[in-house]
C-alpha positions in Angstrom: 17.5 1.8 -56.1 14.9 4.7 -55.6 11.2 3.4 -56.0 8.9 6.3 -56.0 5.6 5.9 -54.3 2.9 5.7 -57.0 -0.6 6.8 -56.2 -1.9 3.2 -56.0 1.1 2.4 -53.6 -0.1 5.3 -51.5 -3.7 4.5 -51.4 -3.0 1.0 -50.4 -0.8 2.2 -47.7 -3.5 4.4 -46.5 -6.2 1.7 -46.5 -3.6 -0.7 -44.6 -3.0 2.0 -42.1 -6.6 2.6 -41.4 -7.3 -1.0 -41.0 -4.5 -1.3 -38.6 -5.8 1.7 -36.6 -9.4 0.4 -36.7 -8.4 -3.0 -35.1 -6.3 -1.1 -32.4 -9.3 1.2 -31.7 -11.3 -1.9 -31.4 -9.3 -3.9 -28.9 -11.6 -4.6 -25.9 -10.2 -2.7 -22.8 -11.4 -2.2 -19.4 -9.9 0.9 -17.4 -10.6 0.4 -13.6 -9.4 2.5 -10.7 -8.9 0.6 -7.4 -6.9 0.5 -4.3 -3.1 -1.2 -4.6 -3.2 -4.9 -4.3 -6.8 -5.2 -3.9 -7.4 -8.1 -5.9 -6.1 -11.7 -6.1 -2.7 -12.2 -7.7 -4.2 -13.8 -10.8 -7.8 -12.2 -10.8 -7.0 -9.8 -13.8 -5.3 -12.2 -15.9 -7.7 -15.0 -15.5 -10.5 -12.5 -16.5 -8.6 -11.5 -19.7 -7.8 -14.8 -20.7 -11.5 -15.7 -20.0 -13.2 -12.7 -21.9 -10.3 -11.2 -24.1 -10.9 -7.9 -22.5 -7.5 -6.3 -21.7 -7.5 -4.6 -18.2 -5.7 -1.4 -17.4 -5.4 -1.2 -13.7 -4.6 2.5 -12.2 -4.0 2.4 -8.7 -6.1 4.8 -6.3 -4.1 7.2 -4.2 -6.9 8.0 -2.0 -10.8 8.5 -1.8 -10.5 12.3 -2.0 -8.6 11.9 -5.5 -11.3 9.5 -6.7 -14.0 11.6 -5.7 -12.4 14.6 -7.3 -11.9 12.8 -10.7 -15.4 11.9 -10.8 -17.2 15.0 -9.9 -14.9 16.9 -12.5 -16.1 14.3 -15.3 -14.0 12.9 -18.0 -12.3 10.2 -15.5 -11.9 7.7 -18.4 -12.6 5.1 -16.2 -15.2 2.1 -16.6 -15.3 0.6 -13.5 -14.3 2.4 -9.8 -14.1 1.1 -6.2 -15.6 3.9 -4.0 -16.2 3.5 -0.3 -19.7 3.6 0.8 -20.1 7.3 1.9 -18.2 8.5 -1.4 -20.3 6.6 -3.6 -23.4 8.0 -1.8 -22.0 11.4 -2.8 -21.1 10.4 -6.3 -24.4 9.1 -7.1 -26.2 11.9 -5.5 -24.2 14.1 -7.7 -25.0 12.4 -10.8 -21.5 11.0 -11.5 -22.3 7.1 -11.2 -24.7 5.1 -13.4 -27.6 3.3 -11.7 -27.1 -0.3 -12.3 -29.3 -2.6 -14.0 -30.1 -5.7 -11.8 -31.0 -7.7 -14.7 -27.6 -7.7 -16.0 -26.0 -8.8 -12.6 -25.9 -12.3 -11.7 -25.2 -12.4 -7.9 -26.8 -9.9 -6.1 -29.0 -12.3 -4.1 -25.7 -13.6 -2.8 -24.6 -10.5 -1.0 -24.2 -11.1 2.8 -27.2 -10.3 4.9 -25.3 -8.0 6.9 -24.1 -6.0 3.8 -27.6 -6.2 2.7 -29.0 -4.3 5.6 -25.9 -1.9 5.7 -26.8 -1.0 2.0 -30.0 0.5 3.2 -28.1 3.3 4.8 -27.3 4.4 1.5 -30.3 5.1 -0.6 -28.6 6.9 -3.5 -25.4 4.6 -3.7 -27.4 1.3 -3.3 -28.8 2.0 -6.8 -25.3 2.4 -8.4 -23.1 -0.2 -6.5 -22.3 -3.9 -5.8 -20.2 -4.4 -2.5 -17.0 -5.7 -3.0 -15.3 -6.2 0.2 -15.8 -4.9 3.6 -14.5 -4.5 7.2 -14.3 -2.6 10.3 -11.9 -0.1 12.4 -10.4 -1.9 15.6 -7.2 -2.9 17.3 -4.3 -4.8 15.6 -1.7 -5.6 18.3 1.5 -7.7 18.9 0.2 -10.1 21.2 3.7 -10.9 23.0 4.5 -7.1 23.4 1.3 -6.2 24.8 1.2 -8.9 27.0 4.6 -8.3 28.3 3.7 -4.7 29.2 0.3 -5.2 30.6 -0.7 -9.2 31.2 -4.3 -8.2 31.8 -4.5 -5.8 28.9 -8.2 -5.0 27.9 -7.5 -6.0 24.2 -11.0 -6.2 23.3 -11.9 -2.6 24.6 -11.0 0.7 23.1 -9.6 1.7 27.0 -6.5 0.0 25.6 -5.8 2.8 23.4 -8.2 5.8 24.8 -7.0 5.5 28.3 -3.9 7.6 28.4 -2.3 5.7 31.4 -2.6 2.5 29.4 -1.7 4.1 25.9 1.7 5.1 28.0 2.4 1.5 28.7 2.7 0.9 25.0 4.4 3.9 23.8 8.0 2.6 23.9 7.1 -0.2 21.3 5.0 2.1 19.1 1.2 3.1 18.4 -0.4 4.0 15.2 -3.6 5.6 14.3 -5.5 5.5 11.0 -5.1 8.6 9.2 -8.6 8.9 8.6 -10.6 11.8 10.6 -14.2 10.7 9.9 -13.4 7.1 10.9 -11.3 8.0 14.0 -13.6 10.8 15.4 -16.8 8.5 14.9 -15.1 5.8 17.2 -14.1 8.2 19.8 -17.4 10.0 19.6 -19.2 6.6 20.0 -16.8 5.6 22.7 -17.9 8.8 24.6 -21.3 8.2 24.3 -22.1 10.7 21.9 -23.2 10.6 18.1 -20.5 9.3 15.9 -21.0 11.8 13.2 -21.5 14.8 15.1 -20.0 18.3 14.2 -21.6 20.0 17.5 -19.0 22.0 19.2 -19.4 20.5 22.4 -19.1 16.8 21.0 -16.0 17.9 19.2 -14.4 19.6 22.2 -14.9 16.2 24.0 -13.1 14.2 21.5 -10.5 16.6 21.1 -9.9 16.6 24.9 -9.6 12.7 24.7 -7.5 12.7 21.6 -5.1 15.5 22.9 -4.2 13.4 25.9 -3.2 10.5 23.6 -1.1 12.4 21.3 2.3 12.2 23.3 1.8 8.5 22.8 1.0 8.0 19.1 4.1 7.5 17.1 2.6 7.4 13.5 -0.8 8.4 11.6 -0.9 6.1 8.6 -3.5 3.9 7.0 -1.0 0.9 5.8 0.8 -0.3 9.1 1.8 -3.6 8.1 5.2 -3.1 7.3 5.8 -1.2 10.6 4.1 -3.9 12.7 6.1 -6.7 11.0 9.3 -4.8 11.4 8.7 -4.2 14.9 8.1 -0.6 14.8 4.6 -0.9 16.1 2.9 -3.0 18.7 -0.5 -1.5 18.6 -2.7 0.1 15.8 -6.2 1.5 15.5 -6.9 0.7 11.8 -8.5 -1.6 9.2 -9.4 -5.3 10.1 -7.3 -6.6 7.1 -4.0 -5.2 8.5 -3.7 -8.2 11.3 -4.0 -10.8 8.4 -1.7 -9.0 6.1 0.9 -8.7 9.0 0.7 -12.3 10.0 1.1 -13.8 6.5 3.9 -11.1 6.1 5.8 -12.2 9.2 5.1 -15.8 8.5 6.8 -15.5 5.1 9.7 -13.9 6.4 10.0 -16.6 9.2 9.3 -14.3 12.1 8.1 -15.8 15.2 5.3 -13.1 16.0 1.6 -13.3 16.6 -0.9 -10.6 15.8 -4.4 -10.3 16.9 -7.4 -8.2 15.9 -10.3 -7.2 17.9 -13.7 -5.4 17.4 -13.8 -3.2 20.3 -16.6 -4.1 22.7 -17.8 -0.4 22.7 -18.7 -0.5 19.0 -16.9 0.8 16.0 -17.3 1.8 12.4 -18.1 -0.7 9.5 -16.9 0.3 6.0 -17.9 -1.2 2.7 -16.0 -0.9 -0.6 -18.1 -1.1 -3.7 -17.8 -1.6 -7.6 -19.5 1.3 -9.5 -19.6 2.5 -13.1 -19.0 6.0 -13.9 -21.7 8.0 -15.7 -19.4 8.7 -18.8 -17.9 5.3 -18.8 -16.9 4.4 -22.3 -17.5 0.5 -21.8 -20.1 -0.1 -19.3 -20.6 -3.5 -21.0 -17.0 -4.6 -19.8 -17.7 -3.3 -16.3 -20.6 -5.3 -16.1 -18.7 -8.4 -17.3 -16.2 -7.8 -14.8 -18.4 -7.4 -11.8 -20.1 -10.7 -12.7 -16.7 -12.3 -12.9 -15.5 -11.0 -9.6 -18.8 -11.9 -7.8 -18.4 -15.7 -8.4 -17.8 -17.4 -5.2 -14.4 -18.9 -6.3 -13.1 -15.5 -7.2 -14.3 -13.6 -4.4 -12.8 -16.1 -2.0 -9.4 -15.9 -3.9 -9.7 -11.9 -3.5 -10.6 -12.4 0.2 -7.6 -14.9 1.0 -5.3 -12.6 -0.8 -6.2 -9.2 0.7 -7.1 -10.6 4.1 -10.7 -8.8 3.8 -14.1 -10.4 4.1 -15.8 -10.7 0.6 -19.5 -9.4 -0.2 -20.6 -12.8 -1.7 -21.9 -15.2 1.2 -21.7 -18.0 -1.3 -17.8 -17.4 -1.0 -17.3 -17.7 2.7 -17.0 -21.7 2.7 -13.9 -21.1 0.6 -12.3 -18.6 2.6 -9.2 -19.3 4.7 -10.6 -20.9 8.0 -8.6 -18.5 10.0 -10.3 -15.7 8.4 -13.9 -17.2 8.1 -14.1 -18.5 11.8 -12.6 -15.5 13.4 -15.8 -13.5 14.9 -13.6 -10.2 14.8 -13.1 -10.3 11.0 -16.5 -12.1 10.1 -18.8 -10.7 13.2 -22.1 -12.3 14.1 -25.4 -10.7 14.0 -24.7 -9.4 17.7 -21.7 -7.9 16.9 -22.7 -6.4 13.8 -25.5 -4.6 15.6 -22.5 -2.8 17.4 -21.0 -1.7 14.0 -21.7 2.1 13.0 -22.5 2.7 9.5 -20.9 5.7 7.3 -22.9 8.9 6.7 -22.9 11.4 3.9 -22.5 14.5 6.5 -23.0 18.1 5.1 -19.5 19.8 4.0 -19.8 22.2 6.9 -19.8 19.5 9.4 -16.9 17.7 7.7 -14.9 20.9 7.7 -15.4 21.2 11.6 -14.5 17.7 12.0 -11.2 18.2 9.9 -10.3 21.1 11.8 -10.6 19.0 15.1 -8.5 16.2 13.5 -5.8 18.7 12.3 -5.5 20.3 15.8 -4.9 16.7 17.0 -2.4 15.6 14.4 -0.4 18.8 14.6 -0.4 19.2 18.4 3.0 19.4 19.8 4.4 16.4 21.4 6.2 17.0 24.6 
């Protein structure tokens, strides 16, 4: 039977459709942009259950992509997780909101070392809350290194930066983090030069050292965990969390392997990932709610235990896995912290010069 739509029925349909659209539009949603697997497994689900705010989690491809999205505007995100120097540039460019300390409940609980580190970022410190942090150092397969060199200097960059030693481990695999700024800072500091320098003579000295190592570098990558666990690498210059993640993965697979991590005695870089609200965020109020939720000690400890990286909240430390919190190379003491090199927002011309040195190293022919 044909039923014609009368004007009354049409009007009712429009009203119902409009109401439904309004309900959908008012759904509480937080859009965030972060690295992959950078929360505990239940962090987002628990946040939604507690607050009713749905989370759309977009995975960050890289810091350069994040910076480009924010600099061009209209990113669509309410909360992002930039590194320290990226956050400094973004805030200086007006791409982040200055945070209201009165709306943040745990600023006083930030680790003292990180409070000091934040002073190196005068712009970003007004717009960020530290999330997790770590260092660049040496992750290695203990058995494979000791088999090849029983007295290997595992707490020194000599292990990798002396070509005659690097050659001893080339057969079991060496990788290096694909981060020119970090690696060059570590190399220049090792050579007794300014870590963030772009002087031609400094970059020439760094290039000379790196090119001697090039024949022994198997991979350039920022996530070596899989290769470490699968036995494709035995030594890696990279993030401090790699060791914890590799060990847990190996243990879960029943592989009898022991990984270690060392902060080089010569010093190394320290980095800090942060939570920040874009200047054009549609729902900054949800971002504040999420920051305060994450900064609770129990939540930060769960994130640390899952990711393998230290948390920013000092009150979370007692609940962190003892294997992490009691490891001075993961949670450095005050003396070790003094050897750590903070990031620096360097001029574009200097960045280009450093990138050229890095590209020359990476693309050098391996005989």
